[in-house]
C-alpha positions as CSV (number, residue, x, y, z in Angstrom):
1,M,-22.9,-8.5,9.0
2,A,-20.7,-6.5,6.9
3,M,-17.9,-8.1,4.9
4,K,-14.5,-7.6,6.4
5,S,-12.2,-5.6,4.0
6,S,-9.7,-8.3,4.1
7,T,-12.2,-10.8,2.8
8,R,-13.3,-8.4,0.1
9,L,-9.6,-8.0,-0.7
10,R,-9.3,-11.8,-1.1
11,Q,-12.3,-11.9,-3.3
12,Q,-11.0,-9.1,-5.5
13,L,-7.8,-11.3,-5.8
14,K,-9.6,-14.2,-6.9
15,S,-11.7,-12.5,-9.5
16,G,-8.7,-12.1,-12.0
17,T,-9.5,-8.4,-12.7
18,T,-7.0,-5.6,-12.3
19,I,-7.2,-3.8,-8.9
20,I,-6.2,-0.2,-9.0
21,A,-5.3,1.1,-5.8
22,P,-4.4,4.7,-5.3
23,G,-1.6,5.4,-3.0
24,V,-2.8,7.3,0.0
25,Y,-0.8,8.8,3.1
26,D,-3.2,10.8,5.2
27,G,-6.8,11.8,5.5
28,I,-7.1,14.1,2.6
29,S,-5.5,11.9,0.0
30,A,-7.5,8.8,1.4
31,R,-10.8,10.9,1.2
32,L,-10.0,12.1,-2.4
33,A,-9.3,8.6,-3.3
34,L,-12.6,7.5,-2.1
35,E,-14.4,10.4,-3.5
36,A,-12.8,9.4,-6.9
37,G,-14.5,6.0,-6.7
38,F,-11.6,3.6,-6.0
39,D,-12.4,0.5,-4.1
40,T,-8.8,-0.4,-2.9
41,L,-6.4,2.0,-1.3
42,Y,-2.6,1.5,-0.7
43,M,-0.6,3.2,2.3
44,S,2.9,3.5,1.2
45,G,5.7,3.5,3.8
46,A,7.6,6.1,2.1
47,A,4.7,8.6,1.6
48,T,3.6,7.9,5.3
49,T,7.3,8.8,6.5
50,A,7.2,12.0,4.4
51,S,3.7,13.0,5.3
52,M,3.9,12.5,9.1
53,L,7.3,13.4,9.7
54,G,8.7,15.2,6.7
55,Q,11.5,12.7,6.5
56,P,13.1,10.4,3.7
57,D,12.4,6.6,3.6
58,L,15.4,5.6,5.7
59,A,13.7,3.5,8.6
60,I,12.9,6.7,10.5
61,A,9.2,6.1,11.0
62,T,8.3,3.6,13.7
63,H,5.6,0.8,14.2
64,N,3.6,3.5,16.2
65,D,3.6,5.9,13.2
66,F,2.7,3.4,10.7
67,V,-0.2,1.8,12.9
68,Q,-1.4,5.2,13.7
69,N,-1.7,6.3,10.3
70,A,-3.3,3.0,9.0
71,T,-5.7,3.2,11.9
72,M,-6.9,6.4,10.7
73,I,-7.2,5.9,7.1
74,A,-8.8,2.5,7.5
75,G,-11.4,4.0,9.7
76,L,-12.5,6.6,7.0
77,S,-14.2,3.6,5.0
78,P,-14.0,0.3,6.9
79,E,-15.4,-1.6,3.9
80,T,-12.8,-0.3,1.5
81,P,-9.7,-2.7,1.4
82,L,-6.5,-0.9,2.6
83,I,-3.1,-2.6,1.8
84,C,-0.3,-1.2,4.1
85,D,3.6,-1.1,3.9
86,A,5.0,-2.8,7.1
87,D,8.6,-2.5,6.2
88,T,10.7,-5.2,7.9
89,G,8.0,-5.8,10.5
90,F,9.9,-3.2,12.8
91,G,12.2,-5.7,14.7
92,G,12.5,-9.3,15.6
93,P,9.7,-12.1,15.5
94,V,8.0,-10.6,18.4
95,M,7.8,-7.1,16.8
96,V,6.7,-8.8,13.4
97,A,3.7,-10.6,15.2
98,R,3.0,-7.2,17.1
99,T,2.8,-5.4,13.6
100,V,0.2,-8.2,12.1
101,T,-1.8,-7.8,15.1
102,A,-2.1,-4.2,15.3
103,Y,-2.9,-4.1,11.6
104,A,-5.4,-6.4,11.8
105,R,-7.1,-4.9,14.7
106,A,-6.9,-1.5,12.6
107,G,-9.0,-3.0,9.9
108,V,-6.1,-3.3,7.5
109,A,-6.9,-5.8,4.5
110,G,-3.4,-6.6,3.6
111,L,0.3,-5.9,4.5
112,H,3.7,-6.5,3.0
113,I,6.9,-7.3,4.8
114,E,10.4,-7.1,3.2
115,D,13.8,-8.6,3.5
116,Q,16.0,-5.7,3.8
117,V,18.1,-5.3,7.1
118,Q,16.3,-3.3,9.9
119,S,18.0,0.1,8.9
120,K,16.4,-0.2,5.6
121,R,15.7,2.3,2.9
122,C,13.3,3.0,0.1
123,G,13.5,0.2,-2.3
124,H,14.3,2.3,-5.3
125,L,17.4,3.9,-3.8
126,L,20.8,2.3,-4.2
127,G,22.9,0.6,-1.5
128,K,20.1,-1.6,0.0
129,Q,21.3,-4.2,2.4
130,I,19.7,-7.5,2.3
131,A,18.9,-9.7,5.5
132,P,19.8,-13.5,5.0
133,V,17.2,-15.6,3.6
134,S,16.7,-17.4,6.9
135,E,15.8,-14.2,8.6
136,F,13.4,-13.2,5.9
137,I,11.7,-16.4,5.9
138,A,11.4,-16.2,9.8
139,R,9.5,-12.9,9.4
140,I,7.0,-14.4,7.0
141,R,6.6,-17.4,9.0
142,V,5.9,-15.7,12.2
143,A,3.4,-13.2,10.4
144,A,1.5,-15.9,9.3
145,A,1.5,-17.6,12.6
146,A,0.4,-14.3,14.2
147,R,-2.6,-13.9,11.8
148,D,-3.6,-17.5,12.5
149,K,-3.7,-16.9,16.2
150,I,-6.3,-14.0,15.6
151,P,-9.9,-15.4,15.6
152,D,-11.5,-15.2,12.1
153,C,-8.6,-13.2,10.8
154,D,-7.8,-13.4,7.0
155,I,-5.5,-10.4,6.5
156,V,-3.5,-10.9,3.5
157,L,0.2,-11.4,3.8
158,I,2.5,-10.1,1.0
159,A,6.1,-11.1,1.0
160,R,8.5,-8.6,-0.5
161,T,12.0,-9.1,-1.7
162,D,14.5,-6.3,-2.5
163,A,17.3,-8.8,-3.5
164,A,17.1,-8.4,-7.3
165,Q,19.2,-5.2,-7.2
166,G,22.2,-6.6,-5.5
167,F,21.8,-10.4,-6.0
168,G,19.9,-10.9,-9.2
169,M,16.5,-12.3,-10.3
170,D,17.3,-16.0,-9.5
171,E,18.1,-15.0,-5.7
172,A,14.8,-12.8,-5.7
173,L,12.5,-15.5,-7.0
174,K,14.0,-18.2,-4.9
175,R,13.3,-16.0,-1.8
176,L,9.7,-15.3,-2.9
177,R,9.2,-18.9,-3.5
178,L,10.3,-20.0,0.0
179,A,8.0,-17.1,1.4
180,I,5.0,-18.4,-0.4
181,E,5.7,-21.9,1.3
182,A,6.1,-20.1,4.6
183,G,2.7,-18.8,4.5
184,A,2.6,-15.5,2.3
185,D,-0.5,-15.2,0.1
186,V,1.1,-12.6,-2.4
187,A,4.6,-12.3,-3.8
188,F,6.2,-8.7,-4.2
189,L,9.3,-8.3,-6.3
190,E,10.8,-4.7,-5.6
191,G,12.8,-3.0,-8.2
192,V,11.8,-4.9,-11.4
193,R,13.9,-3.3,-14.2
194,S,12.1,-4.6,-17.3
195,R,8.9,-5.8,-18.8
196,E,10.7,-9.3,-19.4
197,E,11.5,-9.6,-15.7
198,L,8.1,-8.8,-14.6
199,A,6.7,-11.5,-17.1
200,Q,9.2,-13.9,-15.7
201,T,8.2,-13.1,-12.2
202,I,4.5,-13.8,-13.1
203,K,5.2,-17.0,-14.9
204,E,7.5,-18.5,-12.4
205,L,5.5,-17.6,-9.4
206,A,2.0,-18.4,-10.8
207,P,-0.5,-18.9,-9.4
208,T,0.7,-16.7,-6.6
209,P,-0.2,-13.0,-7.3
210,V,2.2,-10.4,-8.5
211,Y,1.8,-6.8,-7.1
212,P,3.2,-3.6,-8.7
213,I,3.0,-0.4,-6.6
214,F,3.6,2.9,-8.2
215,S,4.1,4.9,-4.9
216,M,6.1,8.0,-4.8
217,T,5.2,10.7,-2.3
218,F,3.4,13.7,-4.2
219,R,3.7,11.9,-7.4
220,V,1.3,9.6,-9.2
221,P,1.9,6.3,-7.6
222,W,0.1,3.0,-8.5
223,L,-0.3,-0.5,-7.3
224,I,-1.2,-3.4,-9.3
225,Y,-1.8,-7.0,-8.3
226,G,-2.1,-9.9,-10.4
227,A,-1.4,-13.6,-11.2
228,Q,-0.5,-14.1,-7.3
229,V,2.7,-11.6,-7.4
230,L,3.2,-8.0,-6.4
231,L,5.6,-5.4,-8.2
232,N,6.4,-1.9,-7.3
233,V,6.3,0.8,-10.0
234,V,7.9,4.2,-8.9
235,H,8.2,6.9,-11.4
236,G,11.9,7.9,-11.6
237,G,12.8,4.7,-9.8
238,S,14.5,1.5,-10.9
239,T,11.2,0.1,-12.3
240,P,10.0,1.2,-15.8
241,D,6.7,3.3,-16.0
242,F,4.4,0.5,-16.5
243,T,0.7,1.4,-17.0
244,V,-2.6,-0.4,-16.1
245,E,-2.9,-1.4,-19.5
246,D,0.6,-3.0,-19.3
247,A,-0.3,-4.6,-16.0
248,K,-3.6,-6.2,-17.6
249,E,-1.8,-7.4,-20.6
250,L,1.0,-9.2,-18.3
251,G,-1.7,-10.6,-16.0
252,V,-1.0,-8.3,-12.9
253,A,-3.8,-7.4,-10.7
254,I,-3.4,-4.0,-8.4
255,S,-2.3,-0.3,-9.2
256,T,-1.9,2.9,-7.0
257,I,-2.1,7.0,-7.8
258,H,-1.1,10.5,-6.1
259,G,-0.7,14.2,-7.5
260,I,-0.1,17.3,-5.3
261,R,3.3,18.6,-6.6
262,A,2.0,20.0,-9.9
263,A,-0.5,22.2,-8.2
264,L,2.1,23.5,-5.6
265,Q,4.4,24.2,-8.6
266,S,1.6,26.0,-10.3
267,L,0.9,28.3,-7.4
268,K,4.5,29.2,-6.9
269,T,5.2,30.0,-10.6
270,T,1.7,31.7,-11.3
271,G,0.9,33.2,-7.9
272,S,-2.7,31.7,-8.1
273,D,-4.3,28.5,-7.1
274,V,-7.4,29.0,-9.3
275,E,-6.4,26.6,-12.1
276,S,-5.8,23.7,-9.9
277,V,-8.5,24.3,-7.1
278,K,-11.2,25.1,-9.8
279,D,-14.5,24.8,-8.0
280,M,-13.2,23.6,-4.8
281,G,-14.2,25.9,-2.1
282,P,-14.3,25.3,1.7
283,K,-17.7,23.9,1.6
284,Q,-16.9,21.7,-1.4
285,F,-13.8,20.6,0.3
286,F,-15.5,19.5,3.6
287,H,-18.2,17.7,1.6
288,V,-15.2,15.5,0.4
289,M,-14.0,15.3,3.8
290,G,-17.3,13.7,5.1
291,L,-19.6,16.8,6.0
292,D,-22.6,15.0,4.8
293,E,-22.0,12.0,7.0
294,A,-21.5,14.2,9.8
295,T,-24.6,16.3,9.1
296,K,-26.6,12.9,9.1
297,L,-25.3,11.8,12.4
298,D,-26.2,15.1,13.9
299,R,-29.7,14.7,12.5
300,A,-30.2,11.1,13.5
301,A,-29.4,12.4,17.1
302,G,-32.0,15.0,17.1
303,G,-29.4,18.0,16.5
304,E,-30.0,20.8,14.4
305,A,-26.4,22.3,14.7
306,F,-25.3,21.3,11.2
307,S,-28.7,22.1,9.4
308,D,-27.5,25.3,7.8
309,F,-23.9,25.8,6.2
């Protein structure tokens, strides 16, 4: 029996090595990440909102939008762990439990739930409003309970706090400690402003993993998971541009990646996509999208429709 992706993610986290998880948001970006050889993927909420709806990250995308996207991406390579943004859980306790259950059924390996109010915004924007700590901990507690009700479910539960921006590091770390006590496996401090703050988070929350994510749509996002804490690194956001080597040195263990914008800008300014496309013709593109697997299935069924392209 094949190992579940959530179990695989837990093994990766226990290994102590840095997990590099490129940020993905649709079928093409996920296929490209898999072709490149990444063994863990990350579905950003901001990128999902932008890709599916063409909208900013302002609590516009719904539970159904997120689950639909996660189901599609997880299904492309069920053995590859996919970590997903779950915003606030999309409502009260019943909706949080429903989100955990839906993600688990979709084959998602891990998810993070945050402490902003329901009308949330991207963690790297100003003006965030934070829910009372009791409400945040209730979200984590019900998420853990929902996971425990699913037979043989070990989906990784990540608690994210955005409190550092408005309330300081002490409040943010307090919230993460309480979330860990409530059942979270990983702590995610959003909006880290310095290397020192990251080091402090890892030290004070050890042995809980810390998780950086560099997740900006059409930019190069990365996600890093380590010492049992999670951190979000977005180019141009409030967090410095930590590199994977920085993460390894600090003891962090996951990282994410994107890059379409430069190719589009090149096409606009030069009038040609030859340089960015290189040797990626239609057939090569479809090979990346799973053409070989489709051909094998057709041949196994005795078909010959895909025998010649």
